[in-house]
C-alpha positions in Angstrom: 14.7 14.1 23.2 11.7 12.5 21.6 9.0 11.5 23.5 5.9 9.1 23.4 2.5 9.1 24.0 1.5 7.2 27.3 -0.3 5.0 25.5 2.7 3.9 23.1 4.6 3.9 26.3 2.1 1.9 28.1 1.9 -0.7 24.6 5.5 -1.4 24.4 5.5 -3.3 28.2 3.2 -4.9 27.5 5.8 -7.7 24.7 9.2 -8.6 24.3 9.9 -6.1 20.8 13.2 -7.5 20.5 10.9 -11.2 19.8 10.1 -12.4 16.3 6.2 -13.8 16.1 4.3 -15.5 13.2 2.1 -14.3 11.5 -1.5 -14.9 13.0 0.9 -14.5 16.9 1.7 -10.7 15.1 -1.8 -10.0 13.8 -3.1 -10.9 17.2 -0.5 -8.9 19.2 -1.0 -5.7 17.2 -5.0 -6.0 17.4 -4.7 -5.9 21.0 -2.5 -2.7 21.2 -4.6 -0.6 19.0 -6.0 1.9 21.6 -6.5 4.4 20.2 -10.3 6.2 20.1 -10.4 6.1 16.4 -9.9 3.3 13.7 -6.6 2.1 13.7 -4.5 1.4 9.9 -2.3 -1.6 10.0 0.5 -1.4 8.1 3.3 -4.0 7.1 6.7 -2.9 6.4 9.0 -5.0 4.9 12.8 -4.7 5.0 14.1 -6.5 1.2 17.6 -7.2 0.5 17.8 -5.3 -2.8 20.5 -2.7 -3.8 17.6 0.1 -5.0 20.5 2.5 -5.9 20.4 0.0 -8.9 17.5 0.4 -11.6 17.3 -3.3 -12.4 16.4 -3.9 -8.3 14.6 -1.3 -7.6 10.6 -3.0 -7.3 6.7 -0.8 -7.6 3.9 -2.5 -8.4 0.2 -2.9 -7.1 -1.7 -5.5 -4.9 -5.5 -6.4 -4.7 -6.0 -7.2 -0.9 -8.9 -9.9 -0.9 -10.4 -8.4 2.0 -9.6 -4.4 1.1 -8.2 -1.2 3.3 -11.0 -0.5 4.8 -10.6 2.4 3.3 -13.0 3.4 -0.2 -10.4 5.0 -2.3 -10.9 9.1 -3.9 -10.0 8.1 -7.7 -9.4 11.2 -9.9 -9.7 10.5 -13.8 -7.8 12.2 -16.7 -9.5 11.1 -19.2 -11.6 12.5 -22.2 -13.4 9.3 -24.6 -13.4 6.7 -21.7 -14.8 9.5 -19.3 -18.2 8.4 -19.4 -17.1 4.7 -18.2 -14.9 6.1 -16.0 -17.8 7.8 -13.8 -19.8 4.6 -14.5 -17.7 3.0 -12.6 -17.0 5.1 -9.8 -14.5 7.6 -10.3 -14.4 10.8 -8.6 -13.1 13.4 -10.5 -12.8 12.8 -14.1 -11.8 15.6 -16.3 -8.8 16.1 -19.4 -7.6 19.7 -19.8 -9.7 20.9 -17.5 -8.9 18.5 -14.4 -4.9 19.3 -15.2 -5.4 22.8 -14.9 -7.6 22.2 -11.6 -4.3 20.5 -9.9 -1.7 22.6 -11.4 -3.9 24.8 -9.3 -3.6 23.0 -6.7 -6.7 20.8 -6.6 -5.5 17.3 -5.1 -8.7 15.9 -2.6 -8.2 12.1 -4.7 -5.9 9.1 -3.3 -5.0 7.6 -7.1 -4.8 9.1 -10.5 -5.9 7.1 -13.3 -5.0 8.6 -16.3 -5.4 7.4 -20.2 -2.3 6.8 -22.4 -3.5 9.7 -24.8 -3.8 12.0 -21.8 -0.4 11.5 -21.0 1.6 14.4 -22.9 -0.7 16.5 -20.7 -0.6 15.0 -17.2 3.3 15.0 -17.8 3.1 18.7 -17.4 2.3 17.8 -13.3 4.9 15.7 -12.5 6.3 17.7 -10.2 3.1 18.4 -8.2 2.2 14.4 -8.7 5.3 12.8 -8.2 6.3 13.7 -4.7 2.8 12.8 -3.2 3.2 9.5 -4.9 0.5 10.1 -7.4 1.6 10.0 -10.6 0.3 7.7 -12.9 2.9 5.1 -14.2 2.1 1.9 -16.6 4.2 0.0 -13.6 1.6 0.4 -11.4 -1.9 0.3 -13.9 -2.5 3.6 -13.5 -2.2 4.8 -17.2 -4.2 2.4 -19.2 -7.2 2.3 -21.7 -9.2 0.1 -19.8 -9.8 2.9 -17.3 -13.1 1.5 -15.9 -11.8 -1.8 -15.1 -8.7 0.2 -13.4 -11.4 2.4 -11.2 -13.3 -0.7 -10.1 -9.6 -2.3 -9.1 -8.6 0.8 -6.7 -12.1 0.8 -5.0 -12.3 -2.3 -4.3 -9.2 -2.5 -2.2 -6.3 -2.7 -5.1 -3.0 -0.8 -3.4 0.3 0.3 -4.6 3.8 -0.8 -3.3 7.3 0.3 -4.1 10.9 0.5 -2.5 11.6 3.5 -0.6 14.8 4.1 -2.4 16.5 4.5 0.6 17.0 0.6 2.4 14.6 -1.2 0.3 12.0 -0.7 2.9 7.9 -1.3 1.6 4.8 -0.2 3.2 1.6 -1.2 2.3 -1.9 -0.8 4.3 -3.2 -4.4 5.0 -6.6 -3.2 6.7 -7.8 -1.3 9.9 -7.8 -2.8 13.9 -11.5 -3.9 13.4 -10.9 -6.3 10.9 -11.0 -9.6 11.6 -7.6 -11.8 12.3 -8.1 -13.9 8.8 -8.5 -10.6 6.7 -5.7 -9.0 7.8 -3.9 -12.9 7.2 -5.4 -13.0 4.4 -4.0 -9.2 2.6 -0.7 -10.2 4.9 -0.5 -13.4 2.2 -1.3 -11.0 -0.5 1.4 -8.6 0.4 4.0 -11.1 0.6 3.2 -13.5 -2.2 3.1 -10.4 -5.3 6.6 -9.1 -3.2 7.9 -13.2 -3.9 6.3 -12.4 -7.4 7.9 -9.0 -8.1 11.8 -10.3 -6.6 14.5 -8.3 -9.5 16.0 -11.4 -10.9 19.2 -9.2 -10.2 18.5 -9.3 -6.4 21.3 -11.8 -4.3 21.0 -13.7 -1.1 18.2 -13.7 1.3 15.4 -11.5 -0.6 12.8 -10.9 2.8 15.2 -10.2 5.8 12.9 -8.2 7.9 9.0 -8.2 8.0 7.0 -5.5 11.1 3.6 -4.8 11.5 2.3 -1.8 13.2 -1.0 0.5 13.9 -1.4 3.9 13.6 -0.2 5.1 16.7 1.4 1.9 18.1 4.7 -0.3 18.0 6.2 -2.5 15.9 5.8 -6.2 16.2 8.6 -8.1 14.4 7.1 -11.5 12.1 9.8 -14.0 11.6 10.6 -13.5 8.3 11.5 -17.6 7.9 7.5 -18.1 8.3 5.9 -16.2 6.4 4.1 -18.3 4.4 0.5 -19.1 5.3 -2.0 -22.3 5.1 -5.6 -22.2 5.2 -4.7 -24.2 8.4 -2.8 -20.8 9.2 -5.8 -18.5 8.4 -8.7 -20.5 10.3 -6.5 -21.0 13.7 
């Protein structure tokens, strides 16, 4: 049988895991339960009423978090003519065929991969390496683009990718760190909800947002009431 650490066991005893909370209450509770010695990541998990087995109901995209993620993404750019632009925008590693060869050789020290359209023929050879890690550049996520400077700045500034898990219609997105203020976490929470609503597939029928849970890296999940997701400025200021 799986066992849990003392910290998690103690945290679970401090609240009712079945209770549904408003977003603000959930954020307050998550922050109070994050007791690890490092700055825990706060993650938002959303179960959507979609059938990910059907291509017309799958969702994938990116969302800009107003307060950032609390972590500066390491960005790799596959570009030739736009290499200077990428470096000036803050890309951590830039290259063309040479970078393709480095990745084939095992180099994966980056969180986001961006490619210009003209290099996708070469980058496509890396599908077996980048695909399983969620790093393959894709036009749907803005990571295949001629505007590499803009893309680098956005991902460095807190733009994150989301996608369904191909199984139960679940989407997981980091919304910040435990050290973030309440308003920062709620602004990021609202940005994710707004983006998921915008991305709702036309083919999805019935209830769209079935369940929402917030959790920290080493903490238990706190359930959010899916009927109370819309935040106002008053909610953010509370």
